[in-house]
C-alpha positions as CSV (number, residue, x, y, z in Angstrom):
1,M,126.2,103.4,64.1
2,T,122.8,102.0,62.9
3,I,120.1,104.3,63.8
4,R,117.0,102.7,63.2
5,A,115.6,98.9,63.4
6,S,112.0,97.7,62.7
7,A,110.1,98.0,66.1
8,S,107.0,96.1,65.1
9,K,107.7,93.4,66.9
10,Q,109.0,95.3,70.1
11,I,105.7,97.3,69.9
12,D,103.8,94.2,69.9
13,T,105.7,92.9,73.0
14,L,105.1,96.0,74.7
15,I,101.4,96.5,73.9
16,A,100.5,93.0,75.6
17,D,102.8,94.3,78.5
18,L,100.5,96.9,79.3
19,A,98.2,94.0,80.5
20,A,100.7,92.8,82.7
21,R,99.9,92.0,86.4
22,E,103.4,93.5,87.7
23,E,102.9,97.2,87.7
24,P,106.8,97.9,87.1
25,R,106.3,95.9,84.0
26,R,103.4,98.0,83.0
27,E,105.1,101.2,83.8
28,A,108.3,100.1,82.0
29,A,106.2,99.3,78.9
30,I,104.6,102.8,78.9
31,A,108.0,104.5,79.2
32,R,109.4,102.3,76.4
33,L,106.4,103.1,74.1
34,I,106.7,106.7,74.3
35,V,110.5,106.3,73.6
36,I,109.6,104.6,70.5
37,G,107.2,107.4,69.7
38,D,105.1,108.1,66.5
39,R,105.5,104.4,65.2
40,A,103.8,103.3,68.2
41,V,100.7,106.0,68.1
42,D,98.5,103.8,65.5
43,R,98.6,100.6,67.8
44,L,98.0,102.6,70.9
45,I,95.1,104.3,69.6
46,A,93.6,100.6,68.5
47,V,94.0,99.4,72.0
48,A,92.5,102.7,73.6
49,N,89.5,102.5,71.4
50,S,89.1,98.6,72.0
51,D,87.1,96.7,74.7
52,V,90.0,95.3,76.7
53,D,90.2,96.1,80.3
54,S,90.1,99.5,81.5
55,S,93.4,99.5,82.9
56,V,94.8,98.7,79.6
57,R,93.2,101.4,78.1
58,T,94.3,103.8,80.3
59,A,97.9,102.5,80.2
60,A,97.8,102.9,76.3
61,L,96.2,106.6,77.0
62,R,99.1,107.5,79.1
63,A,101.3,106.2,76.4
64,L,99.9,108.4,73.9
65,E,100.0,111.3,76.3
66,G,103.9,111.1,76.5
67,I,103.9,110.7,72.7
68,G,102.1,113.9,71.9
69,S,100.9,112.8,68.7
70,E,97.9,115.0,67.6
71,R,96.6,111.8,65.9
72,A,95.4,110.9,69.3
73,I,93.0,113.8,69.8
74,G,90.0,111.6,68.5
75,V,90.6,109.1,70.8
76,A,91.1,111.2,73.9
77,L,87.9,113.0,73.2
78,L,86.1,109.8,72.8
79,R,87.4,108.2,75.9
80,I,86.3,111.2,78.1
81,D,83.0,109.5,77.9
82,D,84.5,105.8,79.1
83,P,82.7,103.9,81.9
84,D,85.7,103.7,83.9
85,S,86.8,107.1,86.0
86,A,90.4,106.2,85.7
87,T,90.1,105.9,82.1
88,V,88.4,109.2,81.8
89,R,91.2,111.1,83.6
90,A,94.0,109.5,81.6
91,A,91.7,110.9,78.5
92,I,91.5,114.4,79.9
93,S,95.1,114.1,80.6
94,L,95.8,113.6,77.0
95,A,93.6,116.1,75.9
96,R,95.3,118.5,77.9
97,T,98.3,118.0,75.7
98,F,96.3,119.8,72.7
99,L,94.8,122.6,74.4
100,K,96.9,125.1,72.9
101,G,97.4,123.1,69.3
102,P,95.4,123.7,66.2
103,K,92.2,121.8,67.6
104,G,92.6,123.6,70.8
105,S,89.0,125.1,70.6
106,T,87.4,121.6,70.3
107,V,89.4,120.4,73.1
108,V,88.3,123.4,75.4
109,D,84.8,123.2,74.7
110,R,84.9,119.3,75.5
111,L,86.6,119.9,78.8
112,T,84.5,122.6,79.8
113,L,81.3,120.5,79.4
114,V,82.7,118.1,81.6
115,A,83.7,120.7,84.1
116,L,79.8,121.9,84.1
117,D,78.2,118.3,84.1
118,S,76.9,117.9,87.7
119,Q,76.0,114.2,86.7
120,R,79.8,113.5,86.4
121,L,82.3,112.4,89.4
122,R,83.8,114.9,91.1
123,A,87.1,113.5,90.4
124,V,86.7,114.0,86.6
125,R,85.3,117.2,86.8
126,M,88.1,118.5,88.9
127,A,90.5,116.8,86.2
128,A,88.7,118.7,83.6
129,V,89.2,122.0,85.7
130,A,92.8,121.2,86.4
131,A,93.5,120.7,82.4
132,L,91.8,124.0,81.5
133,R,93.9,126.1,84.3
134,E,96.8,125.8,81.7
135,L,94.8,128.5,79.9
136,E,95.4,132.2,80.1
137,P,93.7,133.3,83.3
138,K,91.2,135.5,81.1
139,T,90.1,132.3,79.2
140,I,89.1,130.4,82.1
141,R,88.2,132.9,84.5
142,P,84.1,133.0,83.3
143,L,84.3,129.0,84.0
144,L,85.6,129.4,87.5
145,K,83.1,132.2,88.1
146,K,80.4,129.9,87.1
147,L,81.8,127.0,89.1
148,A,82.6,128.9,92.2
149,A,79.1,128.5,93.4
150,D,79.0,124.6,93.0
151,S,80.0,123.3,96.6
152,S,80.4,119.6,95.3
153,L,83.5,120.9,93.7
154,D,84.9,122.9,96.6
155,L,86.6,125.7,94.5
156,G,86.3,128.3,96.9
157,A,84.8,131.9,96.4
158,G,88.0,132.7,94.7
159,T,87.6,133.1,90.7
160,E,91.4,133.4,89.9
161,P,93.2,130.4,88.7
162,R,95.3,129.1,91.6
163,T,98.9,129.1,92.2
164,A,100.5,125.6,92.5
165,P,101.7,125.0,95.8
166,Q,105.3,125.2,96.1
167,P,107.3,121.7,95.9
168,V,108.9,120.3,98.8
169,D,111.0,122.8,100.9
170,D,112.9,120.5,103.3
171,W,115.8,119.2,101.6
172,S,117.5,117.6,104.7
173,A,118.1,114.2,105.4
174,Q,114.5,113.8,106.4
175,A,113.3,114.7,102.9
176,A,111.7,111.6,101.1
177,A,112.0,111.2,97.6
178,E,108.4,109.5,97.4
179,G,107.1,112.7,98.4
180,V,108.9,114.8,95.8
181,L,107.4,112.1,93.3
182,E,103.8,112.5,94.5
183,W,104.2,116.3,94.4
184,L,105.4,115.9,90.7
185,G,102.3,113.6,90.0
186,R,99.8,115.9,91.8
187,E,101.2,119.3,90.7
188,G,103.9,118.9,88.0
189,A,101.3,119.6,85.3
190,K,100.4,123.1,86.1
191,A,103.3,124.0,88.6
192,P,105.5,127.0,87.6
193,L,108.3,125.8,85.4
194,A,110.4,127.5,87.7
195,S,109.4,125.2,90.6
196,L,110.2,122.2,88.2
197,L,113.6,123.8,87.3
198,G,114.2,124.2,91.1
199,I,113.4,120.3,91.6
200,V,116.1,119.2,89.1
201,E,118.7,121.8,90.5
202,R,118.2,120.7,94.5
203,V,117.6,117.1,93.4
204,R,120.8,117.0,91.5
205,E,122.5,118.4,94.7
206,R,121.1,115.8,96.7
207,E,122.2,113.2,94.2
208,A,125.7,114.1,94.9
209,S,125.5,114.0,98.8
210,E,124.2,110.6,98.9
211,P,126.2,107.3,98.9
212,P,125.9,105.0,95.5
213,G,123.3,103.0,97.2
214,R,120.7,105.8,97.6
215,R,121.9,108.0,94.6
216,D,119.8,106.1,92.1
217,T,116.3,106.9,94.1
218,W,117.2,110.7,93.5
219,T,118.1,110.3,90.2
220,A,114.8,108.4,89.2
221,V,113.2,111.7,91.1
222,R,115.2,114.1,88.9
223,C,114.2,112.0,85.7
224,A,110.7,112.3,86.6
225,A,110.6,115.9,86.8
226,H,112.4,116.1,83.3
227,L,109.7,114.0,82.0
228,V,107.0,116.3,83.5
229,L,108.6,119.4,81.7
230,A,109.0,117.4,78.6
231,R,105.3,116.9,78.5
232,R,104.9,120.6,78.9
233,K,107.1,121.0,76.0
234,S,109.6,122.9,78.0
235,R,113.5,122.7,77.5
236,I,114.3,124.6,80.5
237,A,116.4,122.0,82.2
238,L,117.6,120.3,78.9
239,Y,121.2,121.3,79.7
240,D,120.9,118.7,82.7
241,L,119.3,116.2,80.8
242,R,122.3,116.6,78.2
243,E,124.9,116.4,81.1
244,S,123.2,113.2,82.4
245,F,123.5,111.0,79.0
246,E,127.2,112.4,78.8
247,A,127.9,111.4,82.3
248,A,126.0,108.1,82.4
249,K,128.1,105.2,83.4
250,A,124.9,102.9,83.9
251,P,121.8,102.7,82.1
252,L,119.4,106.1,83.2
253,P,115.5,106.0,84.4
254,L,113.3,105.3,81.5
255,D,112.0,108.8,82.0
256,A,115.2,110.4,80.9
257,L,114.8,108.6,77.5
258,A,111.3,109.8,77.3
259,A,112.1,113.3,78.3
260,V,114.7,113.8,75.7
261,T,112.5,111.9,73.0
262,L,110.0,114.5,73.7
263,V,112.0,117.8,73.6
264,G,115.7,116.8,73.0
265,D,117.5,118.9,70.2
266,A,120.4,118.6,68.0
267,S,122.8,119.3,70.8
268,C,121.5,116.2,72.8
269,L,122.7,113.7,70.0
270,E,126.4,113.8,70.8
271,A,125.6,112.9,74.6
272,I,123.4,110.1,73.5
273,A,126.1,108.7,70.9
274,S,128.8,109.1,73.6
275,A,126.4,106.9,76.1
276,Y,126.2,104.5,73.3
277,T,129.9,104.1,72.7
278,R,130.8,104.0,76.2
279,S,128.3,101.0,77.2
280,R,128.0,97.1,77.1
281,N,124.6,97.0,78.1
282,S,122.6,95.8,75.0
283,A,119.0,96.7,76.2
284,W,120.4,100.3,77.0
285,R,122.2,100.7,73.8
286,R,119.2,99.7,71.9
287,Q,117.0,102.1,73.9
288,L,119.6,105.0,73.0
289,L,119.9,103.8,69.3
290,E,115.7,104.4,69.5
291,T,116.1,107.5,71.2
292,F,118.7,109.1,68.8
293,H,116.5,108.1,66.1
294,A,113.4,109.7,67.3
295,V,115.4,113.2,67.8
296,V,116.8,112.8,64.5
297,K,113.2,112.6,62.9
298,R,111.5,115.1,65.1
299,E,114.2,117.8,64.4
300,K,114.1,116.8,60.5
301,L,118.0,116.2,60.7
302,T,119.7,114.9,57.3
303,P,123.3,113.4,56.9
304,R,123.7,117.2,55.2
305,H,123.3,118.6,58.7
306,A,126.7,119.8,60.3
307,V,125.7,117.8,63.5
308,I,125.1,114.7,61.7
309,R,128.6,115.1,59.6
310,R,130.5,115.9,62.7
311,L,128.9,112.7,64.6
312,Q,129.9,110.3,61.7
313,K,133.4,111.5,61.9
314,K,133.7,111.1,65.5
315,F,131.5,108.0,66.1
């Protein structure tokens, strides 16, 4: 099967969609750009660096966060001084991706200055603190001690990094998918990986118990949890993601594609290829091809690798 086709025109279309009035269209564009990955980075950086509407800059930064290319460090640090607070928070979230990378010390210094800047909005300072909480406790402890006396931040007297609250414990019929999604958005970046794995496991059980008409809602929640894990470079639940592609009878949410693009390995390729051969949905097949190529490129697989030879024979 063909692995790659030029994505230039598609990227142009998706970049334009970042300015769409309809939220689902914007969100879909972000997810699709994450799936395309490295090929979209330069265009997204250009958008984030431009004077377009702040919502478009924010969307571009979110897409860059999902891709995780170190080429985006510069624009992340630049946009921390953006006049729009939502864009600043998106820039901080993007910068957090690089905290433990080669330029981590630069990111830490920048976020520390933001956290200490009393002239900044509280939401922005709290976002910087939340990002820095991903560091080892001994690293962030001096900063938390210094901020503990700042009543405007309401960090409290404690100086230890806080453990993320546990997610929704009530998985009865009254448990709301929206509540789990809200928790993932609020706590997912700093929650224990075991808690996120627990969400994947329990939502999977919930899906199985729901009638077909309501099952898709919970599938979307599970895939959102996978994307949170993928953004944290965790493969702890990769088995479930792989099985999802193996069993897919219809297109999965875009979060599933984005997650496997970020952390999928060679073991995922057969599942992706299998989903491709079963489907007659042209858009879904195109997305699967792009995802397949992204994993092959990231894992540096060539036609000489055993997994590629096996797939060529089987498919």
